[in-house]
N, C-alpha and C positions, 0 to 999 in steps of 0.2 A: 589702963588705956586699951590693952589687948582685949579686955572683957567687953569693951564698947565697940571696938573695930570689928570683931567677929560677927556679932549680931547685925551690925550695920551692913556689912558685906552680904550677909545672908538675905537681909531684907531687900537690898538692891538687886541681888540675883533673882529673887522671887518676882520682883516687879518687872525685871527684864523678860523673864520667862513668860510671865502672864501677859506681857505686851506683844508677844509674837502672835501674829495672825496669818493664817495660810489662805491664799487665794488660788483656786484651781485654774487650770489652763482655759477652761470654758467660761470663766468668770472674770469680772473686773470689780475692784473695790473702789468705793467712793469715800475718800477720807475727808472728815470735817474736823476743824480745829476751832474750839471755842464757838461752835455753831456755824462757822463759815467754811465754804468749800475750799479745800486745800489742794488736793491733787488726786489723780487716778492711781490706784495701786495695781501694779502688774502681777501676773501669776508668780507664785512663790511665797516665801516668808517675808513678812513686812512687820515693822515695829509700829505699834499703835499705842501711844502713851495713855495710860488710864486717866480718867477724869477730864483732861483737857482735850483729848482727841477721841473720835468715834468714827466708825466706818460701816458701810452697808455693801453687801455683795449684790451684783447684778449679773444675771445669766445672759450671756450674749449669743447663745445658740439659737438657731432658727426654731421658731415655735409655730405649731399648727393649731389654730383656734377654729372650732366648729361654730359657725354663726347659726343660731337657732332659726327655725322656720318662721318666715315673716309673711303676713297677709299683705298683698299688694294688688294694685289695680293698674292695668296697662293703659296705654294711651287710647286704645279703642274700647275701654270700659269693660275689660274682662278680669274677673277676680281670680287670682291665683295664689298659691302658697309656694314659697321658694326658700331654699337654704343654700349655704355656701361654706367653703373652707378658705381661711385666709392664712398665708404664711408670711411671717415677719421676723425681724431680728433687731436687736439693739446695737447701734453702731456708736453711740455716745452715752456711756453709762451715767455721766453727770447730768445731762439733760433729761434722761428718763426718770431720774429721781427728783430733780429740782423743778423742771418745767411743768410736770403733771403729777397729780397726787397718786393715781394708780393707773399706770400706763396700760396694763393688760385689760382692765375694765374699760378704759377709755377707747382703746383700739376696737374692742368688741362692739361697743355702742356706736362708734363712728361707722363701722362696717355695716351694721344693721340699717342705719339711717341712709347711708349712701346707696345701699342695694335697693331699698324701697324707692328712692328718688330716681335711680337709673332705670328701674323697671317702669315707673310711671311715665317716663319720657319716650318710650318706644311702644310699638304695637306687638301683639302676640306673635304674629308671623316673624317679625324681626327677632324677637326673643328666642324663638325655637330654632331659627335657621342661623343666627349669628351669635351663638352663645360665647364663643371664644373672643369675639370682638367686644362684646359687652363686658366680659370678665376683665379684659385688658383696660377698658375705660374705668371700671370701678377701681381696679388696682392703682391706676394713675391718680385718681382723685384722692384715694385714701393715703397714698404715699406722699402727695403734696401736703396734705393736712397734718400728717404725723412727722414730717421732717423737722419741725421745730422741737419735737419731743425727743429727737435723737433716735428715731425708729425708722427702719427701712422696710417697706412692704415689698416682698419679693414676688408674690403671686396671689391671685384670687381665682378660685374655681367654683363655678356654680354647680352644685351637686345634683339637685333634683328640682323639677318644676312640676307641681301638681295642679291639674286642671279639674274643674267641676265635671261631673259625669255627663251632664248635658252637652258641655263643650267637647268632650271626648267623642261622643256619638256624632256630633256635627262634623268634627274633623275627619272621622272615619268615613262618613258619607261623602265628604268632599274628595277624599283620597280615592274612594271607590269610583266616583263619577269621573275623576281624572284618568284613572286606569281604563275605564270603558271608552273614554274619548280616544285615548292613545290606541286602543285595540281597533276601533272603527277606522281611524286614520291609517293604521298599518295595513288593515285588510283592504281598504280602498286603494292604497298605493300598490298593493300586490295585484289587484284586479287590473289597474291601469298598465302595469308592466306586462302582465299576462296577455292582455289584449294587444299591446304593441308587438309582443313577440309572435303572437298568432298571425297578426296582419303581415308581419315581415316574412313569416314562413309561407303564408298563402301566396304572397307576391313572388317569392322565390320559386315556388312550385309552378305557378302559372307561367312564369317566364322561361322555365327550363323544360324542354320536351322529355317526356318519359319519367319525370320526377314523381309525379303523382302515382304513376303505375308502380314504380319502385316502392313508394310508401305503402301502397296497397298490398304488395307482396310481403313487405315487412310486417304489416299488421296481421296478415294471414299466418305468417310464421309464428307470431306471438300467440295467436289464438290456438294454434295446433297443440300447444302444451297444456291447454285447458282440458279438464275431465268431462266437460259438457258434451252431451250426445248430439245436440242440435245447435248449429251456428247459423244465424241469419246475417248475411253480410250484404249491405247495400253498395252497389257499384256506381259511382258517379259517372255521368256522361263523358266527362273528360278522359276517362280511361280509354274509351274507344279511340280517341285522337292519338293515342300512343302507337296504335297499330298502323297508322298512316292512312292517307286518303284513298289509296288504291285498295287496301283491304276493306275499307268501308264500302266502296262501290261493289266489290265482289259479294260482300255480305248482303247488301241491299238487293242484288240480282237474285241471289239464292232465296231470299225471303219472298220476292215476287213470284218465282217459279213454284215455290211451295204453296203460295196462296192460290195460284191458278189451278193447280192440281186439286 
C-alpha cells in the first residue's frame, strides 16, 4: 500500500505544480473550462487544471499603434496622404478574446477606415486648421465601435499631413498675398493716423500765437548739430505775425524808405 501511495502523492504533487499559472500585474487571464468561458484570472498565481481548463493572457496596458499612411481625398477634392497614432487599452479581457478574433488587427483596420472617412467629410482648410477637433471626432467614432470588444480608445493624434507639391506652392502664394494685404492695410492705417496728427498739430499752432515761431526755433536748434556747411531754411509768412502788427508796420516803413533812396 505504501508503495502505491508514495507514487500517487508524487503524481498529484506534480499535477498541482504544473497547474500553477502566473499572471503579471499588467495582465489578465481568461480562463476557459471545457471550452466555455469560466472567469477572469487576477494577477498572481492561479490554478489551471490540465486537460479540462485552459487560459489566455491579455495585456491591459495602453498600446500605441502607428496607423500607416493613407491616401485620402478631402471634401474639396484635394488628394493628400495622412497618418496617425492611436492609443488604446483593454478594459475587458474576456470580450477582447471572445468578441473579436484579433483585436489589435481589428483596431488598426478600423482606425484606417475611420480616418479616411473623416478626412473625406471636411475641406483641406478645416483639416489644417482644426486638427485637434478632427482627432477628437475620430477618437470618439473608434471608441464607440470598439466598446463591444472591451477596448477603450484613449486618444488619436494625426501625425503628418502630406500635400502635393503643386498644392504646397498654391498655399505659399496665398499666404504671401495675405501678408502683402495686411502690410498695405497697416501702412494705410499709419498714413491716416499720421495725417490726423499733422492736422491736429497744424490746428494747434494756428490757434496759438507764437507757437509756429517756437517750432521754427526748435527746428533751427536741431539743424545746428548737423555737419552741413549750407542750410537753406524757408520761413513761412506766419512767422512774421509772431512779431506783432506794430513791428510789421515799422518793417514796412523801413522798406519803403530804402526803396525811395
